[in-house]
C-alpha positions as CSV (number, residue, x, y, z in Angstrom):
1,M,0.0,0.0,0.0
2,E,1.3,3.4,-1.0
3,R,0.6,6.7,0.7
4,V,1.0,10.3,-0.4
5,I,0.7,13.5,1.7
6,F,0.2,17.0,0.7
7,E,-0.9,20.3,2.2
8,V,-3.4,23.0,1.2
9,P,-2.5,26.4,2.7
10,G,-5.1,28.7,4.1
11,K,-8.2,28.4,6.2
12,P,-10.0,25.1,5.6
13,Q,-13.3,25.5,3.6
14,G,-16.2,23.2,3.1
15,K,-18.1,22.4,-0.1
16,G,-20.9,24.8,-0.6
17,R,-24.4,23.7,-1.5
18,P,-25.2,23.7,-5.2
19,R,-27.1,26.8,-6.4
20,A,-29.8,27.1,-8.9
21,S,-30.6,29.8,-11.4
22,V,-33.2,30.2,-14.1
23,V,-31.9,30.8,-17.6
24,G,-34.4,31.1,-20.5
25,G,-37.1,29.6,-18.3
26,H,-35.0,26.5,-17.4
27,A,-33.5,25.7,-14.0
28,R,-29.7,25.4,-14.1
29,M,-27.6,24.0,-11.3
30,Y,-24.1,25.3,-10.6
31,T,-21.3,25.0,-8.0
32,P,-20.7,28.3,-6.2
33,A,-17.6,30.1,-7.4
34,G,-15.9,30.0,-4.0
35,T,-16.3,26.2,-3.8
36,A,-15.0,25.7,-7.4
37,S,-12.0,27.9,-6.6
38,Y,-11.2,26.0,-3.4
39,E,-11.5,22.6,-5.1
40,N,-9.2,23.8,-7.8
41,K,-6.7,24.9,-5.2
42,I,-6.8,21.4,-3.6
43,M,-6.3,19.8,-7.0
44,L,-3.3,22.0,-7.8
45,C,-1.6,21.3,-4.5
46,Y,-2.0,17.6,-5.1
47,Q,-0.6,17.9,-8.6
48,Q,2.4,20.0,-7.5
49,R,3.5,17.3,-5.1
50,H,2.3,14.1,-6.8
51,A,1.7,14.7,-10.5
52,G,0.7,11.5,-12.3
53,V,0.2,9.5,-9.1
54,R,-3.2,7.8,-9.2
55,F,-4.8,5.2,-6.9
56,V,-7.1,2.3,-7.5
57,P,-9.8,1.1,-5.1
58,P,-9.9,0.6,-2.2
59,I,-8.7,4.0,-1.1
60,I,-8.2,5.5,2.4
61,L,-8.6,9.3,2.7
62,E,-7.3,11.2,5.7
63,V,-7.9,14.9,6.2
64,N,-6.6,17.0,9.1
65,A,-8.0,20.6,9.1
66,Y,-6.0,23.1,11.1
67,F,-7.6,26.3,12.3
68,A,-6.1,29.3,14.0
69,I,-6.7,29.7,17.7
70,P,-9.1,32.7,18.1
71,K,-7.2,35.8,19.3
72,S,-10.1,36.5,21.7
73,Y,-9.3,33.4,23.8
74,P,-7.6,33.9,27.1
75,K,-4.1,32.5,27.5
76,K,-5.2,29.5,29.5
77,K,-7.8,28.5,26.9
78,A,-5.4,29.2,24.1
79,A,-2.8,26.9,25.8
80,L,-5.4,24.1,26.0
81,C,-6.1,24.6,22.2
82,S,-2.4,24.4,21.3
83,Q,-2.2,21.1,23.3
84,N,-5.2,19.7,21.4
85,I,-7.1,19.4,24.6
86,L,-9.7,21.8,23.3
87,R,-10.6,21.3,19.6
88,P,-12.4,23.6,17.1
89,T,-16.1,23.3,16.9
90,C,-16.4,26.1,14.3
91,K,-17.8,26.0,10.8
92,P,-17.2,24.5,8.3
93,D,-18.6,21.1,9.2
94,M,-16.1,18.2,8.8
95,D,-18.3,16.4,6.3
96,N,-18.3,19.5,4.0
97,I,-14.5,19.7,4.3
98,V,-14.1,16.1,3.3
99,K,-16.6,16.5,0.4
100,A,-14.5,19.4,-1.0
101,V,-11.3,17.3,-0.8
102,A,-12.8,14.1,-2.2
103,D,-14.5,15.9,-5.1
104,A,-11.3,18.0,-5.9
105,L,-9.3,14.8,-6.3
106,N,-11.8,13.1,-8.6
107,G,-10.0,12.2,-11.9
108,V,-6.7,13.4,-10.4
109,A,-5.7,11.1,-7.5
110,Y,-8.3,8.5,-8.4
111,R,-11.0,7.9,-11.0
112,D,-13.9,8.6,-8.7
113,D,-14.4,9.3,-5.0
114,S,-16.7,6.2,-4.8
115,A,-13.5,4.3,-4.5
116,I,-12.9,5.7,-1.0
117,V,-13.7,3.0,1.6
118,E,-12.4,4.7,4.7
119,L,-12.2,8.2,6.0
120,R,-10.2,9.7,8.9
121,V,-11.0,13.3,9.6
122,A,-10.1,15.7,12.3
123,K,-10.4,19.4,13.1
124,R,-7.5,20.7,15.1
125,Y,-5.9,24.0,16.1
126,G,-2.6,24.8,14.5
127,N,-0.5,27.5,12.8
128,P,-0.6,28.1,9.9
129,E,-4.2,27.3,9.0
130,R,-4.2,24.5,6.4
131,L,-5.4,21.1,5.3
132,V,-3.0,18.1,5.5
133,V,-4.3,15.3,3.3
134,R,-3.1,11.7,3.0
135,V,-4.3,9.4,0.3
136,S,-3.5,5.7,0.7
137,G,-4.0,2.6,-1.5
138,D,-2.5,0.7,-4.4
139,L,-1.2,2.8,-7.3
140,E,-2.8,2.6,-10.7
141,P,-0.4,0.7,-13.0
142,E,1.3,2.9,-15.6
143,E,-0.1,2.3,-19.1
144,E,2.3,0.3,-21.1
145,V,3.6,2.0,-24.2
146,V,3.7,-0.4,-27.1
147,E,6.0,1.0,-29.8
148,G,5.8,0.2,-33.5
149,L,2.1,-0.8,-33.5
150,H,-0.2,1.2,-35.7
151,H,-3.9,0.8,-35.7
152,G,-5.8,1.8,-38.7
C-alpha cells in the first residue's frame, strides 16, 4: 500500500451547497464560485507534489483541518487549544471539508471518489491554517507504451 501526503495552505473550507438559477425559463444547477475555486486549489496542491500518481480502489482518505486559535481566547484557553485538549467546533462542518477534498481529487488522485472506503477526519488548532491530506491505497499501474504498432 502506498501513501501520499500534501498540504493545502489557508483556512479550511467546506463544499458549498449547489445553487440554482433560471436561464431562459430553465433551471440550471451550478457550483458556487468559492467552492469551485477552493476545489481547484486542492487539486493544484496535489498535482504540484504528486503529479501523475493515481490510486485504484480501495482508497483511504485522511484529512486534518488546522484552524487558528481565536485571538479573543484567554491565555489559559489558548494553551489548551495548542495542546489539542480543546478542539475547534467552528464552521465548516467536517463532512463538508471532506466532500470538497474528495471531489477535488476526482479524476486526479483516483478515477472517482466512490473508491474511498475509509475516512479519517479531524479538526485541530494549528498554525498556519491548512489542510493536511493523506491518500493511501494501491497505485494505478502505468499504461504500457507499445511502440511500433499502428492501428488503422
